[in-house]
gemmi code that builds the backbone of each chain (N, CA, C; Angstrom):
import gemmi

chains = {
    "A": [
        ("MET", (18.976, -7.696, -13.516), (18.096, -7.458, -12.378), (17.326, -6.163, -12.599)),
        ("LYS", (16.033, -6.218, -12.228), (15.201, -5.018, -12.355), (15.104, -4.335, -10.991)),
        ("LEU", (15.371, -3.029, -10.967), (15.257, -2.265, -9.723), (14.119, -1.268, -9.857)),
        ("ARG", (13.377, -1.070, -8.765), (12.277, -0.103, -8.765), (12.411, 0.790, -7.534)),
        ("TYR", (12.067, 2.078, -7.720), (12.112, 3.039, -6.605), (10.786, 3.790, -6.574)),
        ("PHE", (10.238, 3.976, -5.380), (8.959, 4.668, -5.263), (9.033, 5.834, -4.275)),
        ("ALA", (8.065, 6.758, -4.454), (7.899, 7.936, -3.590), (9.215, 8.704, -3.478)),
        ("TRP", (9.649, 9.067, -2.248), (10.837, 9.928, -2.175), (12.128, 9.200, -2.541)),
        ("LEU", (12.102, 7.873, -2.544), (13.310, 7.179, -3.016), (13.495, 7.396, -4.523)),
        ("ARG", (12.356, 7.489, -5.226), (12.414, 7.776, -6.668), (12.914, 9.209, -6.899)),
        ("SER", (12.392, 10.149, -6.085), (12.837, 11.542, -6.228), (14.341, 11.652, -6.020)),
        ("LYS", (14.869, 10.911, -5.047), (16.296, 11.037, -4.711), (17.218, 10.324, -5.698)),
        ("THR", (16.821, 9.127, -6.141), (17.669, 8.433, -7.116), (17.518, 9.067, -8.489)),
        ("GLY", (16.360, 9.721, -8.719), (16.127, 10.360, -10.010), (15.559, 9.421, -11.064)),
        ("VAL", (15.362, 8.146, -10.708), (14.773, 7.193, -11.651), (13.710, 6.339, -10.947)),
        ("GLY", (12.687, 5.938, -11.727), (11.645, 5.083, -11.176), (12.027, 3.621, -11.242)),
        ("GLY", (12.875, 3.311, -12.202), (13.303, 1.930, -12.350), (14.496, 1.841, -13.276)),
        ("GLU", (15.201, 0.755, -13.182), (16.365, 0.555, -14.064), (16.720, -0.926, -14.098)),
        ("ASP", (17.363, -1.308, -15.195), (17.857, -2.675, -15.315), (19.361, -2.646, -15.107)),
        ("ILE", (19.839, -3.509, -14.242), (21.277, -3.574, -14.002), (21.744, -5.032, -14.099)),
        ("ALA", (23.031, -5.206, -14.344), (23.619, -6.545, -14.250), (24.136, -6.646, -12.828)),
        ("LEU", (23.648, -7.616, -12.084), (24.042, -7.754, -10.681), (25.545, -8.021, -10.594)),
        ("PRO", (26.289, -7.103, -9.964), (27.738, -7.294, -9.871), (28.100, -8.571, -9.100)),
        ("GLU", (29.149, -9.184, -9.502), (29.575, -10.414, -8.854), (29.892, -10.168, -7.379)),
        ("GLY", (29.574, -11.117, -6.551), (29.896, -11.001, -5.132), (28.775, -10.420, -4.296)),
        ("ILE", (27.708, -9.915, -4.961), (26.577, -9.374, -4.190), (25.530, -10.467, -4.031)),
        ("ALA", (25.256, -10.822, -2.775), (24.401, -11.985, -2.517), (23.085, -11.636, -1.843)),
        ("ASP", (23.031, -10.439, -1.222), (21.794, -10.098, -0.512), (21.454, -8.614, -0.665)),
        ("VAL", (20.283, -8.237, -0.129), (19.809, -6.859, -0.232), (20.831, -5.896, 0.365)),
        ("GLU", (21.376, -6.272, 1.514), (22.391, -5.450, 2.193), (23.550, -5.095, 1.239)),
        ("GLY", (24.059, -6.105, 0.551), (25.165, -5.901, -0.384), (24.758, -5.035, -1.562)),
        ("LEU", (23.530, -5.242, -2.026), (23.021, -4.458, -3.155), (22.903, -2.982, -2.769)),
        ("VAL", (22.393, -2.735, -1.563), (22.230, -1.356, -1.089), (23.595, -0.679, -0.942)),
        ("ALA", (24.567, -1.406, -0.434), (25.922, -0.849, -0.286), (26.485, -0.473, -1.651)),
        ("TRP", (26.265, -1.323, -2.649), (26.755, -1.060, -4.000), (26.041, 0.142, -4.612)),
        ("LEU", (24.698, 0.204, -4.444), (23.913, 1.321, -4.988), (24.331, 2.644, -4.348)),
        ("THR", (24.555, 2.607, -3.027), (24.930, 3.812, -2.279), (26.207, 4.445, -2.851)),
        ("ALA", (27.089, 3.600, -3.357), (28.373, 4.089, -3.876), (28.261, 4.601, -5.312)),
        ("ARG", (27.058, 4.513, -5.912), (26.912, 4.910, -7.319), (26.816, 6.417, -7.525)),
        ("GLY", (26.453, 7.153, -6.477), (26.334, 8.607, -6.653), (25.637, 9.235, -5.471)),
        ("PRO", (25.667, 10.566, -5.410), (25.093, 11.268, -4.253), (23.588, 11.070, -4.096)),
        ("GLY", (22.848, 10.964, -5.213), (21.398, 10.752, -5.130), (21.080, 9.420, -4.478)),
        ("TYR", (21.841, 8.398, -4.859), (21.636, 7.063, -4.285), (22.041, 7.058, -2.809)),
        ("ALA", (23.165, 7.715, -2.523), (23.645, 7.777, -1.135), (22.591, 8.434, -0.250)),
        ("GLU", (21.971, 9.493, -0.787), (20.938, 10.216, -0.041), (19.692, 9.332, 0.146)),
        ("ALA", (19.315, 8.610, -0.918), (18.131, 7.757, -0.853), (18.274, 6.674, 0.221)),
        ("PHE", (19.485, 6.147, 0.364), (19.689, 5.032, 1.302), (20.364, 5.452, 2.607)),
        ("ARG", (20.434, 6.774, 2.831), (21.133, 7.285, 4.011), (20.522, 6.752, 5.307)),
        ("GLU", (19.195, 6.774, 5.361), (18.523, 6.316, 6.583), (17.858, 4.963, 6.316)),
        ("ARG", (18.604, 3.898, 6.597), (18.144, 2.539, 6.280), (16.809, 2.199, 6.923)),
        ("SER", (16.579, 2.703, 8.150), (15.356, 2.329, 8.869), (14.109, 2.876, 8.176)),
        ("ALA", (14.299, 3.842, 7.265), (13.152, 4.426, 6.565), (12.915, 3.766, 5.214)),
        ("VAL", (13.691, 2.732, 4.903), (13.586, 2.077, 3.595), (12.992, 0.674, 3.736)),
        ("ARG", (11.930, 0.429, 2.964), (11.335, -0.907, 2.911), (11.782, -1.562, 1.605)),
        ("VAL", (11.854, -2.905, 1.626), (12.343, -3.627, 0.457), (11.378, -4.743, 0.081)),
        ("ALA", (11.153, -4.899, -1.228), (10.373, -6.042, -1.717), (11.186, -6.740, -2.799)),
        ("VAL", (11.236, -8.058, -2.733), (11.851, -8.843, -3.797), (10.735, -9.646, -4.458)),
        ("ASN", (10.587, -9.449, -5.762), (9.526, -10.111, -6.535), (8.153, -9.926, -5.880)),
        ("HIS", (7.884, -8.664, -5.454), (6.580, -8.249, -4.915), (6.278, -8.758, -3.508)),
        ("ASP", (7.275, -9.289, -2.799), (7.075, -9.693, -1.405), (8.023, -8.898, -0.502)),
        ("TYR", (7.490, -8.439, 0.644), (8.342, -7.745, 1.612), (9.459, -8.677, 2.078)),
        ("VAL", (10.670, -8.138, 2.187), (11.795, -8.925, 2.710), (12.658, -8.027, 3.597)),
        ("GLY", (13.576, -8.663, 4.331), (14.519, -7.915, 5.144), (15.811, -7.680, 4.371)),
        ("PHE", (16.720, -6.893, 4.951), (17.992, -6.588, 4.281), (18.900, -7.814, 4.149)),
        ("ASP", (18.584, -8.869, 4.902), (19.421, -10.079, 4.809), (18.897, -11.058, 3.752)),
        ("HIS", (17.862, -10.660, 3.019), (17.278, -11.567, 2.019), (18.208, -11.698, 0.810)),
        ("PRO", (18.364, -12.925, 0.287), (19.238, -13.100, -0.875), (18.652, -12.466, -2.144)),
        ("VAL", (19.523, -12.043, -3.041), (19.085, -11.509, -4.334), (19.821, -12.232, -5.461)),
        ("ALA", (19.112, -12.352, -6.591), (19.708, -12.993, -7.770), (19.423, -12.125, -8.989)),
        ("ASP", (20.143, -12.359, -10.063), (20.031, -11.519, -11.263), (18.629, -11.505, -11.871)),
        ("VAL", (17.848, -12.551, -11.624), (16.503, -12.635, -12.214), (15.446, -11.887, -11.392)),
        ("ASP", (15.836, -11.362, -10.235), (14.869, -10.745, -9.316), (14.468, -9.329, -9.718)),
        ("GLU", (13.245, -8.947, -9.260), (12.849, -7.540, -9.288), (12.920, -7.058, -7.842)),
        ("VAL", (13.754, -6.060, -7.592), (13.939, -5.557, -6.226), (13.411, -4.124, -6.161)),
        ("ALA", (12.515, -3.863, -5.214), (11.921, -2.535, -5.079), (12.280, -1.917, -3.737)),
        ("PHE", (12.547, -0.601, -3.761), (12.874, 0.144, -2.548), (11.851, 1.272, -2.397)),
        ("PHE", (11.303, 1.418, -1.199), (10.303, 2.454, -0.981), (10.177, 2.795, 0.505)),
        ("PRO", (9.575, 3.969, 0.798), (9.363, 4.336, 2.207), (8.170, 3.576, 2.791)),
        ("PRO", (7.985, 3.636, 4.120), (6.792, 3.032, 4.725), (5.540, 3.524, 4.004)),
        ("VAL", (4.582, 2.620, 3.818), (3.424, 2.946, 2.966), (2.429, 3.857, 3.671)),
        ("THR", (1.671, 4.619, 2.864), (0.734, 5.611, 3.418), (-0.597, 5.617, 2.673)),
        ("GLY", (-1.082, 4.438, 2.276), (-2.368, 4.383, 1.571), (-3.546, 4.383, 2.517)),
        ("GLY", (-4.703, 4.022, 1.984), (-5.923, 3.916, 2.787), (-6.659, 5.221, 2.882)),
    ],
    "B": [
        ("MET", (-14.525, -12.613, -2.753), (-13.208, -11.996, -2.595), (-12.820, -11.282, -3.882)),
        ("ALA", (-12.616, -9.989, -3.784), (-12.191, -9.253, -4.977), (-11.391, -8.034, -4.564)),
        ("VAL", (-10.444, -7.692, -5.416), (-9.568, -6.559, -5.172), (-9.443, -5.769, -6.469)),
        ("ARG", (-9.611, -4.446, -6.392), (-9.436, -3.618, -7.596), (-8.610, -2.391, -7.276)),
        ("VAL", (-7.698, -2.057, -8.156), (-6.891, -0.847, -8.032), (-7.178, -0.040, -9.282)),
        ("GLN", (-7.702, 1.162, -9.110), (-8.169, 1.897, -10.288), (-8.007, 3.401, -10.149)),
        ("LEU", (-7.956, 4.062, -11.313), (-7.822, 5.505, -11.394), (-9.164, 6.184, -11.099)),
        ("GLU", (-10.234, 5.589, -11.607), (-11.539, 6.243, -11.567), (-12.264, 6.044, -10.232)),
        ("ASP", (-13.254, 6.903, -10.005), (-14.098, 6.835, -8.810), (-14.965, 5.564, -8.873)),
        ("PHE", (-15.597, 5.243, -7.740), (-16.495, 4.096, -7.705), (-17.819, 4.523, -7.083)),
        ("ASP", (-18.879, 3.774, -7.406), (-20.216, 4.045, -6.890), (-20.468, 3.068, -5.737)),
        ("VAL", (-20.474, 3.582, -4.496), (-20.569, 2.714, -3.320), (-21.841, 1.863, -3.355)),
        ("GLY", (-22.980, 2.495, -3.659), (-24.250, 1.770, -3.680), (-24.243, 0.634, -4.697)),
        ("ALA", (-23.761, 0.942, -5.883), (-23.728, -0.069, -6.952), (-22.780, -1.208, -6.584)),
        ("GLU", (-21.653, -0.867, -5.958), (-20.682, -1.902, -5.571), (-21.274, -2.832, -4.511)),
        ("LEU", (-21.995, -2.241, -3.537), (-22.593, -3.065, -2.474), (-23.711, -3.944, -3.028)),
        ("ASP", (-24.479, -3.392, -3.959), (-25.545, -4.187, -4.595), (-24.943, -5.401, -5.293)),
        ("ARG", (-23.849, -5.153, -6.013), (-23.197, -6.244, -6.748), (-22.631, -7.290, -5.795)),
        ("LEU", (-22.103, -6.812, -4.674), (-21.457, -7.712, -3.712), (-22.444, -8.703, -3.090)),
        ("THR", (-23.676, -8.229, -2.886), (-24.668, -9.072, -2.188), (-25.655, -9.743, -3.135)),
        ("ALA", (-25.604, -9.387, -4.415), (-26.578, -9.897, -5.395), (-26.629, -11.421, -5.374)),
        ("GLY", (-27.856, -11.959, -5.260), (-28.042, -13.399, -5.366), (-27.701, -14.187, -4.123)),
        ("ASN", (-27.327, -13.515, -3.031), (-27.013, -14.246, -1.808), (-27.857, -13.718, -0.649)),
        ("THR", (-28.990, -14.359, -0.422), (-29.906, -13.882, 0.620), (-29.581, -14.451, 1.993)),
        ("ARG", (-28.440, -15.153, 2.112), (-27.968, -15.576, 3.435), (-27.237, -14.429, 4.128)),
        ("ILE", (-26.815, -13.439, 3.359), (-26.075, -12.311, 3.931), (-27.002, -11.472, 4.808)),
        ("GLY", (-26.576, -11.259, 6.068), (-27.401, -10.493, 6.986), (-26.821, -9.140, 7.322)),
        ("GLY", (-25.567, -8.918, 6.928), (-24.955, -7.633, 7.265), (-23.725, -7.329, 6.443)),
        ("LEU", (-23.482, -6.031, 6.288), (-22.307, -5.566, 5.558), (-21.479, -4.664, 6.457)),
        ("GLY", (-20.183, -4.848, 6.429), (-19.281, -3.900, 7.068), (-18.687, -3.069, 5.947)),
        ("VAL", (-18.778, -1.744, 6.082), (-18.310, -0.879, 4.984), (-17.454, 0.246, 5.520)),
        ("PHE", (-16.290, 0.438, 4.911), (-15.468, 1.606, 5.213), (-15.178, 2.323, 3.913)),
        ("VAL", (-15.403, 3.639, 3.920), (-15.053, 4.461, 2.758), (-14.080, 5.533, 3.235)),
        ("GLY", (-12.897, 5.560, 2.648), (-11.910, 6.574, 3.001), (-12.023, 7.750, 2.048)),
        ("LEU", (-12.061, 8.966, 2.618), (-12.211, 10.180, 1.817), (-10.985, 11.071, 1.957)),
        ("MET", (-10.737, 11.866, 0.942), (-9.614, 12.790, 1.018), (-9.991, 14.028, 1.811)),
        ("ARG", (-9.147, 14.366, 2.813), (-9.395, 15.540, 3.643), (-8.649, 16.740, 3.074)),
        ("ASP", (-9.153, 17.948, 3.434), (-8.535, 19.162, 2.882), (-7.507, 19.774, 3.816)),
        ("VAL", (-7.158, 19.025, 4.872), (-6.182, 19.558, 5.815), (-5.323, 18.408, 6.339)),
        ("ALA", (-4.044, 18.693, 6.573), (-3.141, 17.694, 7.152), (-2.074, 18.425, 7.941)),
        ("GLY", (-1.908, 18.021, 9.196), (-0.918, 18.659, 10.051), (-1.145, 20.155, 10.190)),
        ("GLY", (-2.409, 20.558, 10.191), (-2.748, 21.964, 10.369), (-2.591, 22.815, 9.116)),
        ("GLU", (-2.206, 22.180, 8.009), (-2.011, 22.939, 6.775), (-3.051, 22.532, 5.730)),
        ("ALA", (-3.516, 23.510, 4.952), (-4.505, 23.224, 3.916), (-3.875, 22.378, 2.807)),
        ("VAL", (-4.626, 21.383, 2.360), (-4.147, 20.518, 1.271), (-5.074, 20.688, 0.070)),
        ("ARG", (-4.493, 21.074, -1.064), (-5.281, 21.348, -2.270), (-5.642, 20.073, -3.024)),
        ("ALA", (-4.719, 19.132, -3.018), (-4.913, 17.876, -3.760), (-3.852, 16.901, -3.300)),
        ("MET", (-4.004, 15.649, -3.710), (-2.928, 14.716, -3.437), (-2.825, 13.707, -4.571)),
        ("THR", (-1.626, 13.156, -4.723), (-1.412, 12.145, -5.751), (-0.999, 10.858, -5.068)),
        ("LEU", (-1.737, 9.801, -5.399), (-1.453, 8.481, -4.835), (-0.646, 7.683, -5.849)),
        ("GLU", (0.536, 7.285, -5.414), (1.385, 6.443, -6.251), (1.280, 5.020, -5.703)),
        ("HIS", (1.409, 4.019, -6.566), (1.424, 2.652, -6.047), (2.362, 1.788, -6.880)),
        ("TYR", (2.512, 0.559, -6.465), (3.452, -0.367, -7.100), (2.640, -1.440, -7.824)),
        ("PRO", (2.300, -1.191, -9.098), (1.469, -2.146, -9.840), (2.083, -3.547, -9.764)),
        ("GLY", (1.245, -4.516, -9.540), (1.741, -5.887, -9.404), (1.826, -6.261, -7.938)),
        ("MET", (2.629, -5.519, -7.186), (2.729, -5.814, -5.759), (1.455, -5.378, -5.030)),
        ("THR", (0.877, -4.255, -5.448), (-0.328, -3.755, -4.775), (-1.437, -4.803, -4.811)),
        ("GLU", (-1.714, -5.338, -5.989), (-2.776, -6.337, -6.137), (-2.444, -7.584, -5.317)),
        ("LYS", (-1.165, -7.982, -5.336), (-0.742, -9.175, -4.605), (-0.935, -8.989, -3.098)),
        ("GLU", (-0.540, -7.818, -2.589), (-0.618, -7.533, -1.156), (-2.082, -7.409, -0.714)),
        ("LEU", (-2.907, -6.727, -1.517), (-4.332, -6.601, -1.176), (-5.001, -7.977, -1.200)),
        ("GLY", (-4.624, -8.808, -2.169), (-5.173, -10.160, -2.257), (-4.795, -10.990, -1.037)),
        ("ARG", (-3.571, -10.767, -0.561), (-3.075, -11.505, 0.601), (-3.864, -11.141, 1.867)),
        ("ILE", (-4.103, -9.848, 2.080), (-4.833, -9.462, 3.296), (-6.316, -9.818, 3.180)),
        ("ASP", (-6.836, -9.791, 1.947), (-8.227, -10.200, 1.724), (-8.371, -11.687, 2.052)),
        ("ALA", (-7.405, -12.487, 1.631), (-7.431, -13.931, 1.925), (-7.328, -14.167, 3.435)),
        ("GLU", (-6.503, -13.353, 4.098), (-6.332, -13.482, 5.552), (-7.646, -13.159, 6.276)),
        ("ALA", (-8.362, -12.131, 5.832), (-9.652, -11.778, 6.439), (-10.650, -12.923, 6.253)),
        ("ASN", (-10.625, -13.514, 5.071), (-11.548, -14.625, 4.797), (-11.181, -15.885, 5.575)),
        ("ARG", (-9.902, -15.993, 5.954), (-9.468, -17.125, 6.765), (-9.917, -16.934, 8.224)),
        ("ARG", (-9.872, -15.670, 8.683), (-10.181, -15.397, 10.099), (-11.671, -15.325, 10.399)),
        ("TRP", (-12.454, -14.856, 9.434), (-13.892, -14.667, 9.675), (-14.707, -15.351, 8.583)),
        ("PRO", (-15.917, -15.820, 8.954), (-16.770, -16.485, 7.953), (-17.486, -15.450, 7.079)),
        ("LEU", (-16.821, -15.008, 6.038), (-17.393, -13.983, 5.160), (-18.068, -14.627, 3.949)),
        ("ALA", (-19.171, -14.005, 3.542), (-19.861, -14.470, 2.333), (-19.265, -13.791, 1.103)),
        ("ALA", (-18.733, -12.586, 1.311), (-18.139, -11.835, 0.197), (-17.283, -10.713, 0.767)),
        ("SER", (-16.303, -10.279, -0.002), (-15.484, -9.136, 0.415), (-14.981, -8.403, -0.817)),
        ("LEU", (-14.750, -7.112, -0.626), (-14.322, -6.282, -1.755), (-13.421, -5.154, -1.250)),
        ("ILE", (-12.297, -4.971, -1.938), (-11.431, -3.825, -1.667), (-11.240, -3.085, -2.984)),
        ("ILE", (-11.559, -1.788, -2.991), (-11.251, -0.953, -4.154), (-10.357, 0.176, -3.656)),
        ("HIS", (-9.218, 0.375, -4.275), (-8.330, 1.476, -3.894), (-7.968, 2.267, -5.133)),
        ("ARG", (-8.108, 3.576, -5.048), (-7.773, 4.432, -6.195), (-6.327, 4.880, -6.149)),
        ("TYR", (-5.823, 5.299, -7.292), (-4.512, 5.937, -7.361), (-4.649, 7.158, -8.278)),
        ("GLY", (-3.578, 7.906, -8.414), (-3.639, 9.109, -9.247), (-3.938, 10.346, -8.419)),
        ("ARG", (-4.346, 11.431, -9.093), (-4.550, 12.707, -8.408), (-5.989, 12.819, -7.895)),
        ("LEU", (-6.122, 13.173, -6.615), (-7.439, 13.304, -5.995), (-7.565, 14.672, -5.331)),
        ("GLU", (-8.793, 15.182, -5.310), (-9.049, 16.460, -4.641), (-9.883, 16.224, -3.390)),
        ("PRO", (-9.865, 17.203, -2.452), (-10.605, 17.030, -1.194), (-12.059, 16.607, -1.430)),
        ("GLY", (-12.515, 15.657, -0.607), (-13.879, 15.164, -0.723), (-13.994, 13.911, -1.577)),
        ("GLU", (-12.977, 13.647, -2.384), (-13.064, 12.467, -3.253), (-12.863, 11.181, -2.465)),
        ("ARG", (-13.480, 10.110, -2.947), (-13.308, 8.789, -2.343), (-11.943, 8.222, -2.706)),
        ("ILE", (-11.266, 7.636, -1.722), (-9.953, 7.025, -1.943), (-10.067, 5.504, -1.961)),
        ("VAL", (-10.765, 4.972, -0.958), (-10.767, 3.526, -0.768), (-12.131, 3.036, -0.294)),
        ("LEU", (-12.490, 1.832, -0.732), (-13.696, 1.164, -0.245), (-13.305, -0.222, 0.263)),
        ("VAL", (-13.722, -0.530, 1.487), (-13.587, -1.893, 2.011), (-14.985, -2.341, 2.389)),
        ("ALA", (-15.439, -3.451, 1.820), (-16.772, -3.959, 2.135), (-16.691, -5.450, 2.419)),
        ("THR", (-17.348, -5.859, 3.509), (-17.337, -7.262, 3.909), (-18.767, -7.693, 4.193)),
        ("ALA", (-19.136, -8.858, 3.721), (-20.498, -9.360, 3.896), (-20.457, -10.675, 4.663)),
        ("ALA", (-21.385, -10.796, 5.628), (-21.450, -12.026, 6.418), (-22.893, -12.265, 6.851)),
        ("GLU", (-23.134, -13.420, 7.475), (-24.497, -13.708, 7.932), (-24.885, -12.779, 9.082)),
        ("HIS", (-23.880, -12.420, 9.904), (-24.154, -11.568, 11.060), (-23.161, -10.417, 11.141)),
        ("ARG", (-23.491, -9.416, 11.952), (-22.704, -8.189, 11.957), (-21.288, -8.338, 12.500)),
        ("GLU", (-21.100, -9.210, 13.523), (-19.788, -9.260, 14.171), (-18.655, -9.553, 13.186)),
        ("PRO", (-18.733, -10.663, 12.420), (-17.630, -10.913, 11.490), (-17.521, -9.849, 10.398)),
        ("ALA", (-18.641, -9.317, 9.959), (-18.601, -8.303, 8.898), (-17.857, -7.056, 9.376)),
        ("LEU", (-18.212, -6.573, 10.576), (-17.575, -5.353, 11.089), (-16.114, -5.580, 11.461)),
        ("ALA", (-15.830, -6.725, 12.109), (-14.444, -6.997, 12.523), (-13.543, -7.149, 11.303)),
        ("ALA", (-13.995, -7.880, 10.295), (-13.168, -8.100, 9.103), (-12.929, -6.788, 8.358)),
        ("CYS", (-13.931, -5.939, 8.315), (-13.793, -4.650, 7.638), (-12.736, -3.799, 8.348)),
        ("HIS", (-12.817, -3.762, 9.681), (-11.858, -2.996, 10.477), (-10.435, -3.535, 10.296)),
        ("PHE", (-10.310, -4.861, 10.350), (-9.021, -5.519, 10.129), (-8.440, -5.139, 8.758)),
        ("LEU", (-9.270, -5.215, 7.730), (-8.778, -4.962, 6.366), (-8.258, -3.537, 6.190)),
        ("ILE", (-8.986, -2.548, 6.696), (-8.508, -1.172, 6.499), (-7.257, -0.910, 7.342)),
        ("ASP", (-7.208, -1.494, 8.551), (-6.014, -1.309, 9.386), (-4.782, -1.945, 8.741)),
        ("TRP", (-4.942, -3.135, 8.201), (-3.784, -3.820, 7.595), (-3.392, -3.212, 6.260)),
        ("LEU", (-4.418, -2.811, 5.511), (-4.155, -2.179, 4.212), (-3.262, -0.948, 4.388)),
        ("LYS", (-3.576, -0.156, 5.415), (-2.840, 1.099, 5.624), (-1.359, 0.889, 5.926)),
        ("THR", (-1.012, -0.282, 6.460), (0.394, -0.489, 6.813), (1.104, -1.480, 5.894)),
        ("SER", (0.377, -2.099, 4.944), (1.075, -3.074, 4.096), (0.893, -2.877, 2.596)),
        ("ALA", (-0.206, -2.284, 2.149), (-0.391, -2.123, 0.699), (0.516, -0.998, 0.185)),
        ("PRO", (1.277, -1.255, -0.880), (2.269, -0.262, -1.335), (1.667, 0.932, -2.082)),
        ("PHE", (1.111, 1.861, -1.284), (0.615, 3.148, -1.784), (1.369, 4.252, -1.050)),
        ("TRP", (1.589, 5.364, -1.749), (2.224, 6.524, -1.113), (1.481, 7.775, -1.539)),
        ("LYS", (1.235, 8.643, -0.559), (0.508, 9.882, -0.826), (1.462, 11.062, -0.875)),
        ("GLN", (1.305, 11.869, -1.902), (2.030, 13.136, -1.954), (0.998, 14.255, -1.963)),
        ("GLU", (1.104, 15.157, -0.972), (0.126, 16.231, -0.842), (0.608, 17.512, -1.496)),
        ("GLU", (-0.347, 18.252, -2.061), (-0.032, 19.569, -2.617), (-0.514, 20.624, -1.630)),
        ("THR", (0.422, 21.413, -1.111), (0.059, 22.489, -0.185), (0.615, 23.800, -0.723)),
        ("LYS", (0.285, 24.888, -0.016), (0.742, 26.209, -0.435), (2.272, 26.265, -0.481)),
        ("SER", (2.899, 25.522, 0.449), (4.362, 25.568, 0.511), (5.022, 24.522, -0.394)),
        ("GLY", (4.228, 23.842, -1.220), (4.801, 22.885, -2.162), (4.287, 21.473, -1.957)),
        ("ALA", (4.892, 20.532, -2.692), (4.475, 19.136, -2.600), (5.285, 18.442, -1.518)),
        ("ARG", (4.626, 17.570, -0.760), (5.341, 16.837, 0.291), (4.807, 15.407, 0.393)),
        ("TRP", (5.716, 14.477, 0.651), (5.310, 13.082, 0.830), (4.749, 12.907, 2.239)),
        ("VAL", (3.620, 12.240, 2.325), (3.007, 11.969, 3.628), (3.866, 10.934, 4.358)),
        ("GLU", (4.096, 11.165, 5.656), (4.873, 10.207, 6.441), (3.974, 9.193, 7.119)),
        ("ALA", (4.463, 7.975, 7.234), (3.702, 6.925, 7.908), (3.515, 7.309, 9.374)),
        ("ARG", (2.352, 6.931, 9.938), (2.041, 7.298, 11.326), (2.194, 6.093, 12.250)),
        ("ASP", (2.777, 6.325, 13.406), (2.913, 5.259, 14.415), (1.547, 4.706, 14.798)),
        ("ALA", (0.547, 5.609, 14.860), (-0.797, 5.187, 15.267), (-1.353, 4.137, 14.308)),
        ("ASP", (-0.995, 4.241, 13.022), (-1.463, 3.254, 12.043), (-0.788, 1.901, 12.281)),
        ("ASP", (0.506, 1.949, 12.630), (1.226, 0.702, 12.937), (0.612, 0.029, 14.160)),
        ("GLN", (0.279, 0.861, 15.162), (-0.305, 0.311, 16.390), (-1.688, -0.284, 16.121)),
        ("ALA", (-2.459, 0.379, 15.249), (-3.789, -0.122, 14.906), (-3.677, -1.485, 14.220)),
        ("ALA", (-2.701, -1.625, 13.337), (-2.513, -2.899, 12.623), (-2.008, -3.978, 13.571)),
        ("GLU", (-1.168, -3.559, 14.509), (-0.546, -4.498, 15.457), (-1.583, -5.220, 16.315)),
        ("ARG", (-2.684, -4.521, 16.605), (-3.747, -5.113, 17.428), (-4.297, -6.407, 16.822)),
        ("TRP", (-4.207, -6.515, 15.493), (-4.789, -7.677, 14.803), (-3.784, -8.799, 14.618)),
        ("ARG", (-2.547, -8.571, 15.064), (-1.511, -9.569, 14.816), (-1.647, -10.737, 15.786)),
        ("ARG", (-2.005, -11.864, 15.266), (-2.071, -13.090, 16.053), (-2.037, -14.246, 15.058)),
        ("GLY", (-1.861, -15.452, 15.589), (-1.677, -16.635, 14.750), (-2.830, -16.954, 13.833)),
    ],
}
model = gemmi.Model(1)
for chain_id, residues in chains.items():
    chain = gemmi.Chain(chain_id)
    for i, (resn, *xyz) in enumerate(residues, 1):
        res = gemmi.Residue()
        res.name, res.seqid = resn, gemmi.SeqId(i, " ")
        for name, pos in zip(("N", "CA", "C"), xyz):
            atom = gemmi.Atom()
            atom.name, atom.element = name, gemmi.Element(name[0])
            atom.pos, atom.b_iso = gemmi.Position(*pos), 0.0
            res.add_atom(atom)
        chain.add_residue(res)
    model.add_chain(chain)
structure = gemmi.Structure()
structure.add_model(model)
structure.setup_entities()
């Protein structure tokens, strides 16, 4: 699975992207976030305030209850500020 | 219908000429150009860096462009959004919509910039005297986009 982090989520995790093997038993974004949060203090800090985190799976916005699979690209980022 | 995400500046006049070239049914253009301001939250801003999500950005801009074309009878539409480091006064974004009459052109242009601001994956980081800071999303932008939400 490909993971991407943008803006302050990238600053906090310390990486812009990474490839991981999706651990068994993780079926949705919620589960993935819980697993990532336990990986270290930077990740815990990045996901501390869930309401400030937006999620996209394969370039489409999704909710935390959206399913994830090993072939997916999952991106985490703050509310957008373009324009 | 066209969407471009680019590092370099754009020439508004040349872009509008290209958009309307060869179509004399077009009676009006709606145009919005977003510029970088030198102040934010009462603090001077020296520059800003726009980050985006390549792949998703084009997809999301294409989606809202298609939605505008579904809602209004447009002859042509164009969205150009820059990324990278920008200084005050520089152009950030161009939204241009062409139609036979002004109403659909202006409404579609307004819709596109309002929706772009709340859905296209761009993030601004400002450089100020006290350091770099990520710009926070504004409730007013969400409310502006919400006005256009209907079936």
